[in-house]
C-alpha positions in Angstrom: -18.5 -123.6 -117.4 -17.4 -127.8 -117.0 -18.5 -129.3 -113.9 -16.6 -130.2 -110.8 -15.5 -134.0 -110.8 -14.6 -136.3 -108.2 -11.3 -136.2 -109.6 -10.9 -132.0 -109.8 -11.9 -132.2 -105.8 -9.2 -135.3 -105.3 -6.9 -133.3 -107.1 -7.2 -129.9 -105.1 -7.2 -131.6 -101.6 -4.3 -133.5 -102.7 -5.5 -137.2 -102.1 -7.3 -140.1 -104.2 -10.3 -140.3 -105.7 -11.5 -142.9 -103.7 -10.2 -141.0 -100.4 -13.1 -138.7 -101.5 -15.3 -141.1 -102.0 -15.1 -142.4 -98.7 -16.1 -139.1 -97.2 -19.2 -138.3 -99.7 -20.0 -141.5 -98.4 -19.5 -141.5 -94.7 -16.8 -144.2 -94.8 -14.0 -141.9 -93.1 -14.5 -142.7 -89.1 -11.6 -144.3 -87.9 -9.8 -144.6 -91.6 -8.8 -141.2 -92.1 -7.1 -138.4 -90.2 -9.3 -135.2 -89.6 -6.9 -133.2 -91.7 -7.1 -135.1 -94.6 -10.9 -135.3 -93.7 -10.9 -131.5 -93.7 -8.8 -131.0 -96.8 -11.4 -132.9 -99.2 -14.3 -131.2 -97.6 -12.6 -127.6 -98.0 -12.0 -128.2 -101.9 -15.5 -130.1 -102.3 -16.9 -126.3 -101.2 -14.1 -124.1 -103.3 -15.4 -126.3 -106.5 -18.9 -126.5 -105.4 -19.2 -130.1 -106.1 -22.4 -131.9 -105.9 -22.3 -135.7 -106.7 -24.0 -136.6 -109.8 -26.2 -139.0 -108.2 -28.8 -139.4 -111.8 -25.0 -140.4 -113.6 -24.0 -142.7 -110.7 -27.4 -144.3 -111.1 -27.1 -144.6 -115.1 -23.8 -146.2 -114.1 -24.9 -149.0 -111.8 -28.4 -149.4 -113.2 -30.1 -148.8 -110.2 -32.7 -146.3 -108.6 -30.9 -145.4 -105.6 -33.9 -146.3 -103.7 -34.3 -149.1 -100.4 -37.3 -149.8 -99.2 -37.8 -150.5 -95.5 -41.1 -153.0 -95.3 -42.5 -152.9 -91.7 -45.6 -154.8 -89.8 -46.6 -152.0 -87.8 -45.3 -147.9 -88.1 -47.3 -147.0 -85.4 -45.6 -149.2 -83.3 -42.4 -146.6 -81.7 -40.2 -149.7 -81.7 -40.7 -150.2 -85.4 -40.3 -146.4 -86.0 -37.5 -145.8 -84.5 -35.6 -149.1 -86.5 -37.2 -147.2 -89.8 -35.2 -144.3 -88.5 -32.0 -146.0 -88.0 -32.0 -147.2 -91.7 -33.1 -143.9 -93.1 -30.7 -142.0 -91.3 -27.7 -144.0 -93.0 -29.5 -143.8 -96.3 -29.5 -140.5 -96.6 -25.7 -140.3 -95.5 -25.0 -142.6 -98.6 -27.3 -140.5 -101.1 -30.3 -143.1 -101.0 -33.6 -142.4 -100.9 -35.9 -144.5 -98.7 -39.7 -145.7 -99.1 -41.4 -146.3 -96.2 -44.6 -149.6 -96.0 -46.4 -150.5 -93.8 -47.5 -154.6 -93.9 -50.6 -153.7 -91.2 -49.4 -157.1 -89.3 -51.0 -158.5 -92.9 -49.1 -161.3 -94.4 -51.3 -160.6 -97.7 -50.5 -157.3 -97.3 -46.7 -158.6 -97.2 -47.4 -160.4 -99.9 -48.7 -157.9 -102.2 -45.7 -155.6 -100.9 -43.1 -158.1 -102.8 -45.1 -157.4 -106.2 -45.2 -153.4 -105.9 -41.5 -153.1 -105.1 -40.6 -155.5 -107.5 -42.2 -153.1 -110.1 -40.6 -149.8 -108.7 -37.3 -151.3 -109.1 -35.8 -150.5 -105.8 -32.0 -151.3 -105.1 -32.6 -153.2 -102.0 -35.3 -154.1 -99.3 -34.9 -154.1 -95.2 -37.7 -155.9 -94.2 -39.8 -156.8 -90.7 -41.6 -160.2 -91.6 -45.0 -160.5 -90.4 -44.7 -164.1 -90.4 -43.1 -166.9 -93.2 -42.5 -165.1 -96.3 -43.5 -165.5 -100.0 -40.4 -167.4 -100.9 -40.8 -167.5 -104.4 -41.8 -163.5 -104.2 -38.4 -163.4 -102.3 -36.2 -165.6 -104.6 -37.5 -163.5 -107.8 -36.2 -160.1 -106.1 -32.9 -161.7 -105.4 -32.5 -163.1 -109.4 -33.4 -159.6 -110.6 -29.9 -158.3 -108.2 -32.6 -156.5 -105.2 -30.4 -157.1 -101.7 -32.6 -158.2 -99.1 -31.4 -157.7 -95.4 -34.2 -159.1 -92.2 -34.7 -156.7 -89.0 -35.5 -158.0 -85.7 -37.0 -160.8 -86.5 -35.2 -164.0 -88.3 -35.5 -165.5 -90.9 -33.6 -168.7 -92.4 -31.1 -167.9 -95.2 -31.3 -164.2 -95.1 -28.4 -162.1 -93.4 -30.3 -160.5 -90.0 -29.6 -158.0 -87.3 -31.6 -159.0 -84.5 -31.5 -158.2 -80.6 -30.3 -160.5 -77.8 -33.7 -161.4 -77.2 -33.4 -164.7 -75.1 -30.5 -163.5 -73.2 -32.7 -160.0 -72.4 -36.1 -162.1 -71.3 -33.9 -164.6 -69.4 -31.9 -161.5 -67.2 -34.8 -159.7 -66.8 -36.6 -162.8 -65.1 -33.5 -163.1 -62.9 -34.0 -159.2 -61.6 -37.6 -160.5 -61.2 -36.7 -163.3 -59.3 -34.4 -161.9 -57.1 -36.7 -159.2 -56.0 -39.0 -161.9 -54.7 -41.6 -162.0 -57.7 -42.5 -166.3 -57.6 -46.4 -166.1 -59.7 -45.6 -164.7 -63.1 -47.9 -164.2 -66.4 -46.5 -163.6 -69.4 -48.3 -162.2 -72.5 -46.1 -163.4 -75.3 -46.0 -161.9 -79.2 -47.5 -164.2 -81.9 -46.1 -168.0 -82.4 -43.2 -168.6 -85.2 -42.1 -164.9 -85.1 -38.6 -165.4 -83.7 -38.7 -161.8 -81.4 -41.2 -163.4 -79.5 -40.5 -166.9 -79.5 -37.1 -166.0 -78.3 -38.5 -163.9 -75.2 -41.2 -166.2 -74.0 -38.3 -169.2 -73.9 -35.7 -166.7 -72.1 -38.2 -166.0 -69.6 -39.2 -170.0 -69.0 -35.7 -171.0 -68.6 -35.2 -168.5 -65.9 -38.0 -169.8 -64.2 -36.9 -173.1 -64.7 -33.7 -172.5 -63.3 -34.9 -171.7 -60.5 -37.7 -173.9 -60.1 -40.3 -171.9 -61.1 -43.0 -172.2 -64.0 -45.7 -169.2 -65.0 -49.1 -169.6 -64.0 -50.6 -169.0 -67.0 -48.8 -168.6 -70.3 -51.2 -166.0 -73.5 -50.2 -164.9 -76.8 -50.6 -161.8 -77.7 -50.2 -159.8 -81.2 -47.5 -157.0 -79.8 -50.6 -154.5 -79.9 -51.6 -152.3 -76.9 -55.3 -154.1 -77.3 -53.8 -157.7 -77.0 -51.9 -156.6 -73.8 -55.1 -154.8 -72.5 -57.6 -157.6 -72.9 -55.3 -160.3 -72.6 -54.3 -158.5 -68.7 -57.7 -158.3 -67.8 -58.7 -161.9 -68.5 -55.5 -162.7 -66.8 -56.2 -160.7 -63.7 -59.6 -161.4 -63.6 -58.7 -165.7 -63.8 -55.7 -165.9 -61.8 -55.2 -164.2 -58.3 -52.1 -165.7 -57.5 -50.6 -163.8 -60.2 -47.4 -161.3 -59.1 -45.8 -159.6 -62.1 -47.6 -159.6 -65.6 -44.6 -159.4 -67.7 -45.4 -158.7 -71.5 -43.5 -159.4 -74.6 -42.9 -156.0 -75.6 -43.6 -152.0 -73.7 -47.3 -151.9 -75.8 -48.5 -154.9 -74.2 -47.1 -153.6 -70.9 -48.8 -150.8 -71.3 -52.2 -152.4 -72.4 -51.7 -154.2 -68.9 -51.0 -151.3 -66.8 -54.3 -150.0 -67.6 -56.2 -153.5 -67.7 -55.0 -153.0 -64.1 -56.1 -149.4 -63.6 -59.3 -149.9 -65.1 -60.1 -153.3 -62.5 -59.2 -151.3 -59.6 -55.9 -153.4 -59.2 -53.3 -151.4 -57.8 -49.5 -151.5 -59.6 -47.5 -152.3 -58.4 -48.6 -152.9 -54.9 -51.2 -155.6 -55.7 -49.0 -156.8 -59.4 -46.2 -155.7 -60.8 -46.2 -155.4 -64.5 -42.5 -155.8 -67.2 -42.1 -155.7 -70.6 -39.9 -155.4 -73.5 -37.8 -152.7 -75.5 -37.9 -149.7 -74.1 -39.8 -147.5 -76.4 -40.4 -143.3 -75.3 -44.3 -144.4 -74.3 -42.6 -146.5 -71.7 -40.9 -143.6 -70.0 -44.6 -141.7 -69.8 -46.3 -143.8 -67.7 -46.2 -144.0 -64.3 -45.6 -146.2 -62.8 -42.3 -146.1 -64.7 -42.0 -149.3 -66.6 -39.7 -152.1 -65.8 -38.1 -153.1 -69.6 -35.5 -154.1 -71.5 -33.7 -151.7 -73.4 -33.2 -152.8 -77.1 -31.3 -150.4 -79.5 -33.9 -150.1 -82.2 -32.1 -147.2 -84.2 -28.9 -148.8 -84.0 -29.9 -151.9 -85.6 -31.6 -149.8 -88.5 -28.7 -148.5 -88.7 -26.5 -151.9 -88.7 -29.3 -153.6 -90.9 -29.1 -150.7 -93.9 -24.8 -150.7 -93.5 -25.6 -154.4 -94.4 -27.5 -153.8 -97.2 -25.1 -151.2 -98.6 -22.4 -153.3 -98.1 -23.7 -155.8 -100.7 -23.4 -158.6 -97.6 -25.2 -161.8 -98.9 -26.1 -165.1 -97.4 -27.1 -166.2 -93.8 -25.1 -163.9 -91.8 -26.3 -162.7 -88.4 -25.6 -159.9 -85.9 -26.7 -159.8 -82.8 -27.1 -156.5 -80.6 -26.6 -156.1 -76.9 -29.6 -155.6 -74.8 -30.2 -154.1 -71.2 -33.1 -154.9 -68.5 -34.3 -151.4 -66.9 -35.9 -152.0 -63.8 -38.7 -149.4 -62.9 -41.6 -148.8 -60.3 -43.6 -150.8 -61.7 -41.7 -154.0 -60.2 -40.7 -153.3 -57.0 -39.0 -155.4 -54.4 -41.6 -157.6 -52.5 -41.7 -157.4 -49.1 
């Protein structure tokens, strides 16, 4: 028995093959009447039609695989971002390969060679630092599409959050609650996410005639937040609030205060950034800034699938969430 084709589905549904393709690729939303989609779905079911992925791959001379290269898959933010990428890829019949560079520039550089040999169609990645430009250019020459997520990289399309604006808004909210003496634990220097969040916070303080008591650089991990907070709390008794560049470091600061017998929020407030799930579990509930990590992944995959080239930039809005870890000061 002959295998049904996309033209057979189109003929039975009374639509064009391109309309069937839009339904199959999830591009019907907002561009098609519901009854048209229902006819297409009914025709697909009646004909037991299954897209011939292998045939598409041969026609396009592609593997149908997209890689997601992350600095730390154990970080809930990056896990959520990866889920967003995978959800769109699945809708489009594309397989995903997750790679973890373990915050290592050396590992990240090694992955470029691995992914080139694997022949992936595209790569969505969050840079550890400044990547190996020659290796990226080699991938591009081989027809591999590259989209950057969360952290900017000059010359490449990126989907990121409004990190500077979100940090500015967080500082404004804390100042409005009466906080004046701040310690800030930033992420790694040279990483746009970390630098933007620090810059936004410092800008807000400056506009209010304030300056931080201390600024330290961590690496976005719980352990760096813990160790730096212990140092800050031991040496800077004037600090009223510790603000961290992400939630994992903020949660580390919460634990450090607890271990030192310092009451949060009675003696010192703590705030973070990202609104990852663990921030909802700690007590007091953490003040933070909600970043749409899942949507960031979906947007990045959509950009990759659309074949966008150049240095396009999409900035997603964020929202401060005031928890019990920074109540108004009396």
